N, C-alpha and C positions, 0 to 999 in steps of 0.2 A: 772691551776696555784694554788700553795700551799701557803697559807698565814697564819701566826699566828698573835696574838694580838700585836699591837704596841703602842696603847695608847687610851685614852678616854678624853672626855671633861666633866668637873664638875664645874658648877657655873662660867663659863667663864675662868677658870684657864687653861693656856696653858700647855699641857703635851708632846708635840712633841719636841724631841731633848734634853730635860732636864734630870736631874738625875732620877726623878720618871718615865719618859718615858723609860729610859734605864732599870729600874727595871722591868717595865711591859714587855718590850721586852724580858728580860731574863726569866721571869716567863712564858711568852707565848712560847718562844723557848723550854724551859724545858718540857712544856706540849706536844708540838708537837713531840720532839725527844723521850720523854718517851713513848708516844702512839706508835710510829713507832717501838721502841725497843720491846715493848710488843707484837705487831702484828708479828714482825719478829721472836720472840721466839716461838710463837704459830705455825707459818708457818714452822719454822725449825723443830719443833717436828713432825708436819704433814709429812714433807719430809722424816724425819728419819724413821718414822714408816711405811709409805705407799709407798713412791716412789722408794726407793732403798733397799729393804729388804735383809740383809745379804750379800750385795755386789754381788748379784747373777749374775748380768750382766757381771761382770769381770771374773767370773769363767766359763762362758758359753762355752768357748773354751778350757779350761784346760791350757791355756797359760797365758802369761803376758798381762794385760789389755791394754797396750799401743801398742801392736803389730799390731792391726788391728781392723776392724769393728767399727771405730769411727763414730759418727754421721756426716752425710754429707748432705749439702744442696741440692745436686743433687739427693739424695734419698738413699734407702737401697736395691738396686736391687739384685735379686737372680735368679737362673735358675731352671726350672722344665722340666720334661719329660712327654709327652702325647702319647697315642697310639689310633689307630682307624682303621676301615676297609677302610676308605677313609680320605683324608685331611679335609673333612667337617664333620667328626664324631669323632673328637679327644676327648678322655677322659683322665683326669689326672691319673698319675701312681697309686695313692692310690686306685682308684676304681677297679683295677685289682687284688688286693690282692697278690702282688708280695712279696715272702718271701725270707729272707736271714738269716738263723739261725746263721751263723757265726758272724753277726754284732749285733744280738739280737734286730734287728729292725723288728718287726713283726706286720703287713706288712710294707714295706717301703713306705714312703710318700714324696711328694714334699715339699720343693725344694731339688734337688740333689746336686747342687753346690751353695755355698754361700761364703760370705767374710770370714766366719769362717773356712771353709774347705781350702780356699786358704791361709789364714794367718797361720793356723796350719801346712801347708806344707812348710812354710819358706819364703813366699813372702807376706808381710802384705798388706791387701786389705780392702778398705772401702766398695766396692760393686763389683759385677760381672754382666755383661750384654752383649747384642748383641751376642748370641751364634750361631755358625755355626757348623753343623755336617760334619764330613768326615768319611766315612765308608769303611773299608778294610776287606772284608769277615765277620768274626764274631767279629771283633774288631771295636769299635766305638770311635771316637775322637770328642771332643768339643773344638773349639777355641772360645775364648771370650775376651771381654774387662775386665780388672781388674784395678781398680783405686788404685794406690800405695798410701799407708797411709802416707808416708813421703814426696815424691815428689809431691803428689796430681796430678799426671799425669797418663793418661791411657796407660797401657801396654797390650800386648796380651798374655794371659795364655792358657794352654792346659791341658785337662784331658782325661783319657782313661777309657773305660768300656769293660769288657769281658763277661758281662751277659746281653747283649741287652739293656743297658741303665739303669738298675736298680741301680747299684752302680758305683761310679766313683773314679778313682785314680788320684790325682793331679800329673802332671809330671813337672810343672814348668812354667817359662816364655819363650814363643817361640820367642817373638820379643819385643825389648826395644830400642826405639830411644830417642833422646833428646827432642822430641816434643810429643804431645798427639796422641795416637793411639786408634782406636776403630773399630767396624764393620769389623772384619777379614774375608772377603769373600774368601773362599778356593775352588779351582776348579782344574780340570785336563785339560791339553792341550798337545797333542802329547806325552802322556806317562809320563809327568812331572806334579808335584804338584805345584800350584801357590797360592799365597795369595795376595789379594789386600785390605789392611786395609785403613780405612779413615785416611788421613794425612792433613786435611784442614788447620791445624795450620801451617804446613810447606808451604802451598800454592801449593802442588803438589799431583798428583795421581800416586802412586808408585806401581810397581808390583815386588813381591819377589818370588824367586824360592827356593824350599826346597833343601838344600844341604845334610842334614841328618835329614829326617823327624822323629818326628814332631817338634824337638826343635831347629834346626839350619836352618837359612834362609839367603839367600844373595840377594842383590838388583839386579834385572834383568834389569829393565828399568823404567825411569820416563816417563809414557805414556801420561801425559798431565800436562801442567803447569796451572792448575786450582784448586782452593780450594774446590773440590767436597766433599760433605758429603754423607755417606750411599750409596755407589755406588756398582753396580754389573755388571758382563758381562755374557751374554748368547749367545749360538749359536742357531739361529732360521732361518729356511729356507735358509741355506747356507751362512748367514752373521752373523757376531758378532755384538752384540748390547750392548752399555754401557748406563746404566740408572744412573743418579745422580742428585744432587741438588747443585746449586751454589748460596749460599745466599749472596755472595759478589757483585754480579752484580747489576748495577744500577736499582732501582725500584723493586727488587725481594722481594717477600713476604717470611718472615722467616717461614720455615717448610711448605710452600705452593708452592714452586717452584720445577719444574722437567724438566730436559733436557734429550735428547736422542742423542747418537752419534753412528756411525756405521763404520765397518772396515772389511777387509777380514781376520784379525788375531787379537788376543788379544793384540799383541804387537804394533798394529797400522800400519800405521797412521790412525787417527780417523777424521771423517768428521761429521759436525753437521747435525742434522735432519732439514728438510725444515721448520717444524712447531715450532722449538725451540723459546722460552720455551714452552714445551708441556703444562705445567700448571704454572700459577702464580696467585694462588687463596687463599682463606681462609685456614688457617692451619688445620682446622678440616676436610677437604675433602680428606685427604689421599694421597696428592701429594708426600710427602717424603717417600722414601722406608722404609719398615719395615721388611726386611729379604730376604731370597732367593726366587726367582720365582719358580714355579713348573708346571709340565705338568700333566694333569689328563684328562682321556678319550679323548685324542687328542687335548686338549685345553691348552693354556698357561695362567697362572694366575700370577698376580703381587700382592705382599703384600705391603700395605701402612700404614702409621701412622696417626691416628687421634689425633691431638695435640690441640683440641679445648678447653677443660676444663683445662687441664694442659699438660705439655710436655709428650708425649708418653701415652696418656690416654688409647688407645686400638688400635688394628690392624683392618684394613679393607682389604678385598680381592676383586680384580678386574679381570674380565675375559677379556683378550686381544682379540679383534675381528679383528683388522687390525694393522699390523706392517710392514710398508714398508719405503723406503727412503723418500717418499713424504707424507705419511699419517700415523696417529696413532689414534686408537680408542679403548677404553675399557669401560666396564660397570661394576658397582659394583654388586657383588653377595652376598647372605646371608652367613655369617660365624658365626655359632652359637657355642659358647664355654661355658662350664659350668661355670657360673659366681659365684665366691665365695661370700657367704653371711655372712661371719663373720667379715666384715669390716676390720679394721686395724689388727685384729688378724689373718687374712689370708695373706700368703706370697705375693700374688698378688691381694690383696683386693682393692687397689687404682688404679692400672694401669698395663698394659702389652703392650709393644710396638715393639716386635721383634719376628718373627716366622721363623723357618727353618723346613720344613716338607719334608720327603723323603720316598720313598717306599722301603721296604726290599725285599729280595729275596723270602721270604715266602708269599709275597703279602700284608702283614700288613704294615700300615703306622706308622711312628714314627715322632714326632715333638718335637723340643726343643724351649722353650719360656722363656723370662725373665719376671719378675714381681716385683712389689714394693708394699709395704703396706702403703706408704704415698705419697702424691703428691709432685711435684717439688716445691722447695722453702719452704718446711715445717718448717725448723728451723727458718728462718727469720720471717715467719708468726707467729710462736709461740712466738718468742722474742718480736715482736711488740705487740702482744695481751697481753703477760705477763706484759710488761711495762705499757700498758694501764690500766690493773687491778691495778697495784701498784699505778699509778697516781690517780686512783679512790679512793684508800685508803686514799690518802692525803686529798681528798675532804671530806671523812668520818671523818677524824681527825678534820678538821676545823669545821665541823658541830657539832661534840661532844664538841669541845671547845666553840662554840657559846652557846650551851644549858647549859653547865656547868659554863659559865661566864668567861672562860679563854681566849676567843677570843671576843673582842668587836668591832673590826674593820676589815672588809673584805679586803678593799684596802685602806691603809693609804693615806691621801691626799698629803703627801710629796713625794709620788711616781709619782704624776701627773707632767706634764711638767711645768717647770718654777715656782715651788712652793717652798718657802723657810721657811714657817712657819708663817710669818707675811704677811698680805694682805694690801699693800699700795694703795694709790689712783692711782699711776702709773700703778701698776699691774692690778687694776680693769679696767683702761682705755685700757690696752693692751688686756685683756680678751674680752672686748666688740668688739675690732677690730678683734680678732682671734676667730671666732665662733666655730672652731673645738675644740680648747682647752677648751672653755667654755662648750661645749657639753660633753666632756670627764669628766670634773670636776662635772658636774651635774649628770652624770651617776654614778660616784664613790660615790657621796653623797647619792644618792638613794640606791645604793647597801649597803652602810654602815648602813642603817636603818634596814637591815634584822636581825642582832643579837637581837636588842631590840624587834622587832616584834615577832620573834620566841620565845624568853624567855617570852613574854607576853602571848603567846598562850599555850606553853608547860612548865609547872612547874616541874622542876627537882626533887623537894621534894614530889611530889604527886605520887600516885600509877601509874596513867596513864603515867606520865612523866618518871618514872623509867622504865616502860615497853618500852616506845619509845626509851629511851637511850640504854636499853639492846638490842633492835632490831637493832638499828644503829650499836652498837658495834659488834653484831653477823654478820651483813652484811660486816663490815670491815674485820672480820676474814675470811669470805668466799671469799671475793675479794683477800685478801692477799694470801690465800692458792691456789686460782685459778691462781694468778700471778706466784707463785713459781712453781706450777705444769707445767705451760706452759714454763717457762724459764728453769727449772731444771729437770722436770719430764720426759723428753723424748717425744716420739711421741704418747704415750698413748697405744701402742700395748703391748699385753702380748705374747712375742715371745717364741717359743719352744726352747728346749735345745737339741743339737745334741749329739749322742753317737757314737764314731768312725766315725764321719763325716756324719752320717745318721739321718734322722728323721723318725718318725713312728706315729701311732695312736692307741687309745685304746677305749674300750667300757665302757661307764659309766652305772652302774647298781644301781638302787634305788628300795627299797621295801617300799610300802605304802598302804594306804586304803582310803576309801571315806572321813573319818573325817579330812584328812590332804590334801585335794585337793588344798587349797590356798598355802600351802607349796610347793607342786609339781609344780604349775605354776611358782612361783618365781624361784625355783630350775632349771627348764628346761630352762627358759629364760636366766638365768645367765650362766650356765655351757655349754650350747650348743654353746656359742660364744668362748669358750676356743679353742685354736688352734688345739690341738691334739685329740679332741673328735671326734670320727667317728660316733658313734651312741649312743642313750640313750635307755636303756631297763628298763622299769618300771614293776616291779613284783607286780601285783595287788592281794592283799591277801583277801580283803573283800569289799563288796558293789559294787555299779555300777560304772564302770570306766568312765572317761571323754571321750569325742570325741577328736580325735587328733587335730581337728581344734581349740579346746579350748586352746591348748598349743602353745605358741610362741617360736618356736625352729628353730635354724639355721642348724640343722642336723636331719636325720631321727629319729623318736621316735617310739618304738615298745612297746605296752602294752601286757604283758604276764599274762593272767588270770590263777589263781591258784584255785584248787578245795578246798584246805584246808588252813586255816589261820595258817601258821606255819613259824617260823623264819628259818627253814631249807631250805625254798624255795629260799633264796637268793643265795645259793651255788648249786642250781640244775643244772645238765648238760643241756646245751642249744646249740644244733648243729647249730643254726642260728647265733650265735656270730662269727663274722669273724676275730676278733683280738685275739692275744695271751694274751695281757694285758687286764685285767678288773679292773676298779676302783670301788670297793664296797664303796658307799658313801651314808650315811643316808640322807634322804630327809630333815632333819632339820639342816643340817650343811652347813653354807655358808662360803666359803673361796675364796681367790683371785685366778684367773687363773694362775698367776705366781707361787703360791704355788703348784697348781696341776701339772704344767709343771715341776717344780723341782722334785716333787715326782716321776713323770713318768721317768725322766732322771735317777734317782737313781735306780728305778726298772729295767730299761734296763741294768744297770750295774750289778745288782744282781737279775736276773729273777727267781732264785730258792728260793727267800725269800719273806716274807710278808713285804712290804714297806709301811709305813703309818705315820700318823701324831699324834697319841695319844699313848704314851708309858706307860707301866705299869711294876712294878716289883713285882714278886711273890716270897716271901721268902720261901725256901724249909722247913725251920724249923717251920714256922707258916703259913699254907696255908690260908691266909686271903686276901681278895680282898681290895685294897686300891687305892686312887686316884693318879694322876700324881705326886703330891708333895711328896709322899712317895718315888717314884723312884728318884726324884731330891735329896731328902735327902740322899738316899743311893748311889747316883752318878752312877746309871746304870739302865738298863731295860732288861727284857727278854721276853716281850710280847708286841704286837702291836694290838690295837683294830681294828677290820675290819669294824667298822662303817665309817672309812675313810682310806682305804688301797688298794694298788695295789697287785694283785695276778695273777699267771699264770692260766688262765682258764682251760687249759688242764691238769694241775697238781692238783690244789687246789680242783676243783669240783669233780674230779675222786677220790681223797683221801677222801673227805668229805662223798661221797656216797658209799664208800667201805663197805664191810661186817664188817671189823674191827671197823668202826665208828658207827655201828648200835645202840649199847647201848647208845652211846653218843648222837645220834640224838633223841632217845627216852627221854633222860633226858632233852634235849632242849625243846621238846614238853611239857613235864611235868611242867617245870618251866616257859615256854614261855620266855626264857632268855638264855644267855651263848653260843650262836652259835659261837661267835667270840673267846671265850675262848677254845671251842672245837677245832676249826681249828688251833689255836696256839699249842695245845697239840699234834695234829696229825702231824704238821710240825716238832715239836721237837722230836717226837717219830721216825720220818722217817730219821733223820739226826743227826749226832754227831757234825756237824759244826754249824756256826751261821745261824739262820733261820729267823731273823727279822732285819729290818733296820728302823731307825727313821729319819724323816725329820721335822724340826720345822717350822710350818707355821708362817707367819708374823702376821696374825690375823685369828680368826675363831669365828663365831657367831652361837650359838645354838638357833635356832628359836623355838624349842619346849618349851622354857621358856615363849614364848608369847602365848601359848595355853595350854589346859589341855590334849591334845592328845599325851601322851608320856608314855612309859612303865617304864621309869626310873625317873619319877617325884618325887617319894618318895625315896630319896637318901639312907636313912638308910636301908630300906627294900630291895632296889635294891642291895646294897653291901652285905647284908646277904645272899641273894639268890646266888649271884656269888661266895661267899666264900664256900657255900655248893657245888656248881659246881666244884670248885677247888679240894675239898676233893674227890669227886666222880671220877673226871677225873684222879686224881693222882693214885687212886686205879686201874682204867682201863688201863691207858697208862704209868704209872710211873710219879714220881714227876719231878719238874724242876731241881732237883739236884743243882749243884753250878753254873748254867748258869747265867751270868750277863755280859752285854756289856756296856761299859762306853759311856757317852755322849761325843760329840766332838772327836770321834775316826776316822773320815774320813777326807781326805784332803779338801773336798769341804766346810767345815765349816757350813754345813746346819743342823748338828745334835747337836747343842750346847744345 
């Protein structure tokens, strides 16, 4: 409850309801509103700077922001591809280093189908889920549920792959009814292709036949008048078996019920199993189906959903030991999948609830699985939590008002029942008869003593009192920012940005030595959680390196020991690097994962360039090194510092260690500086077109300012050395000429 000052008593003078009481009400209300406006302005600044930098989310798909991928309380499901030698050894696509030069996604990473890829293809989608594979020779199809962003209804989409599932082309909507559709189970029967999607909203189980595969389907038959969810049909031991869940039946446990029916044909008629319901148990035990059943080593396996912590938390696999008209028995078997450890920054970090795994003609197994980075109901949870934080701010404002003397009364007595300001003998007699009212009034009276007690203990004009006030005010700022973040700031995930519908990964490379170990620990912990980071390579130039166990990392970390302490080591050829993209990032630079992901997206658009976050302009008429403000003043740049930049590992490193660059490397060793300037000159010398791209970070912190371990701590001397390097490199490789590229020259608006 939020209350401001309404009045006070002084020498028996009544202040409630009078002119002076109204004046106090006004002043108290002004204080309360003024504090909230101040907190709101601070939180608004926080939101503008931190939560939505440069409207990056709206540009993620290159389309209009309202066309799809809106926040949805059901989640943000996407679809990934997995491979393995068996259905029990599946590994995500990115572990196999699948390359696709045409898309500049090197290597390709999950997810392969998202709301973004669907929306960009012309059918706006909030999420994609429930994937089922259909394989025709070397062509793969995925049928999946896509939630329409306008109707908020599930439709059935379809995508095609001709490279064994690495990349997918969206074909469109295969099935759209007036009711919700999902779980598009596709199978063959007598040479025809059938689809049995979930239609529980219609109250029927419908079977469709492909009239023009894969986009045209006609209703073949309503095979059962039951609102089954997540159903499939299999042929086993000469009979057809239908597995599904009917959550509408009396006493059924939601997500914990399973029924089996049998027939001599998928078209029916269907008869119930003697033990129906097979399950009616807790929703965490995997009763609800979670994808296509599969045969392996002669055994039948069923996939179920564990919905214990949240809907669709994970899949569980069961080996069917007995399946007959009179008996059913299955046992759970271990199903180990590489669990993502990047939390909400992983596309399936919160849950995965559907699996379709099939064996290819090569003997290899392929699986498609959906995943989500947030639990079910995340939006409602965040809004409730955000409102609770804002309500707590109201309490902080009241506390500040009490200590500053603006609030003298926590709960005015005229708010209590049957109180009009004057206390007559009749009222006193009534209060004695009504003990509850009396207790309420006593409680309010005691509560109203708090302001005077607090002011007696905490003097606002003393140093300790001012410190307490500052602490309370700061807590209000923190609470308001937390409230705004929960309500307005999204799910807290730093999502990657696709390029031509694909995602990829990069290697993060940092060069350091023993004096900066504290920097490295903070660096690794932060950046390893960024979505697209595949591996961190630490180039150790000097001293004893740390044990890998000392580094808190969500990705593999490799420490590369160097014999010589040289800045040239950062661009050394490294055959163990598995990605085309390398982010050269100094260990003393802290940036947001979203900034890193935006830079990676731009590099994949321009992989032949140096793409980074620190622009410089070198004037050909005066080869003098200057800070970024000089580039801003001249409204352009022609150099990107590689202390924070993406490069092509196969091009940049080879160029840097060429014979042509030998004299430049010697100069770098002489000055122990300028390796980034040298790489820029080499790029410029190799091409007459644009060689650098700038991405403006929302924020960046140079942690070297917090310690003495930095080669550029003396800025004046540092600039003089780099100016000397500019002159030498211009003699070796030619000057920058008239090269200059303006800020804000791209459509994305990230280079302002």
